[in-house]
C-alpha positions in Angstrom: -6.8 37.7 18.2 -9.0 40.5 16.8 -6.7 41.0 13.8 -6.5 37.2 13.3 -10.3 37.0 13.3 -10.7 39.8 10.9 -8.0 38.4 8.6 -9.6 35.0 8.5 -13.1 36.4 8.1 -12.1 38.5 5.1 -9.7 35.9 3.5 -11.9 32.9 3.3 -14.9 32.9 1.0 -18.4 31.8 2.1 -17.7 32.4 5.8 -20.3 34.0 8.0 -18.4 33.9 11.3 -14.8 33.6 12.4 -13.4 34.1 15.8 -12.2 32.8 19.1 -13.7 31.5 22.3 -11.4 31.6 25.3 -11.4 28.9 28.1 -12.5 30.2 31.5 -12.9 27.4 34.0 -15.4 24.9 32.6 -16.7 27.1 29.8 -15.7 28.9 26.6 -16.3 32.7 26.7 -16.7 34.7 23.5 -13.5 36.5 22.4 -12.7 38.6 19.4 -14.7 37.7 16.3 -16.2 38.9 13.0 -19.7 38.1 12.0 -23.2 38.4 13.6 -23.5 38.5 17.4 -22.7 35.1 18.9 -23.2 33.0 22.0 -21.4 34.5 25.0 -20.7 31.3 26.9 -20.5 27.6 25.8 -20.0 24.8 28.3 -17.0 22.6 27.7 -18.2 19.4 26.0 -21.3 21.1 24.5 -21.9 22.0 20.9 -19.2 21.9 18.3 -16.9 24.4 20.0 -17.2 22.8 23.5 -16.7 19.3 22.1 -13.5 20.3 20.2 -12.2 22.0 23.3 -13.0 19.0 25.6 -11.6 16.5 23.2 -8.5 18.6 22.4 -8.9 17.9 18.7 -10.0 19.8 15.7 -13.6 19.1 14.7 -15.1 19.7 11.2 -18.8 19.4 10.9 -20.0 19.4 7.3 -23.7 19.8 8.3 -24.2 21.3 11.8 -27.9 20.2 11.7 -26.7 16.6 11.8 -24.4 17.2 14.8 -26.1 16.1 18.1 -26.3 19.0 20.5 -25.3 21.7 18.0 -25.7 25.2 19.5 -27.2 27.5 16.9 -25.6 30.8 17.7 -26.4 31.9 14.1 -29.2 30.1 12.4 -27.6 30.8 9.0 -24.6 28.6 9.7 -24.5 25.2 8.0 -21.0 23.9 8.4 -18.4 24.6 11.0 -14.7 24.0 11.8 -13.2 24.4 15.2 -9.5 24.1 16.1 -8.3 24.0 19.7 -5.5 26.4 20.6 -3.1 25.3 23.3 -1.4 27.5 26.0 2.1 27.1 27.1 1.0 24.6 29.8 -0.3 22.3 27.1 -3.9 22.8 28.0 -6.6 24.2 25.7 -6.6 28.0 26.1 -9.0 28.9 23.3 -10.7 27.6 20.1 -10.7 29.1 16.6 -14.2 28.8 15.3 -15.1 29.3 11.6 -18.7 29.0 10.3 -20.1 28.9 6.8 -23.7 29.3 5.5 -22.9 26.5 3.1 -23.0 22.7 3.9 -19.7 20.9 3.4 -18.0 24.2 2.8 -14.4 23.3 3.8 -12.1 21.1 1.6 -9.4 19.0 3.3 -6.6 21.3 2.1 -8.4 24.3 3.6 -8.8 22.5 6.9 -5.0 21.9 7.0 -4.4 25.6 6.3 -6.8 26.7 9.0 -5.0 24.4 11.5 -1.7 26.0 10.5 -3.2 29.5 11.2 -4.4 28.3 14.6 -0.8 27.0 15.4 0.6 30.4 14.4 -1.9 32.2 16.6 -1.1 29.8 19.4 2.6 30.7 19.2 2.0 34.4 19.3 -1.0 34.8 21.5 -0.8 32.0 24.1 
């Protein structure tokens, strides 16, 4: 996960945070990442990460300030894409979280590529 976070952070332009939150009970706990220090715990169903995990669906937010309940771990972030990663039991085991300091940073083809990366991580890490 640490290598995946580093590769993503260094390969995608205009990204200020890339990493993983791991599911522990009813919360997400900070895992390997690249970027500024981040929130250590996020309740499932809260913020962009917790909402994506609870709904078991990727969530792209072009403007995080317009997202109700956004948790501002880094005040520089403006857009965010979160992809749930599933364990062998079919439940969400983690999320891949990528933030950008630019609104509407991610194009549809990038979102599809990031989802493919998450599926690869899923196969090898979970």
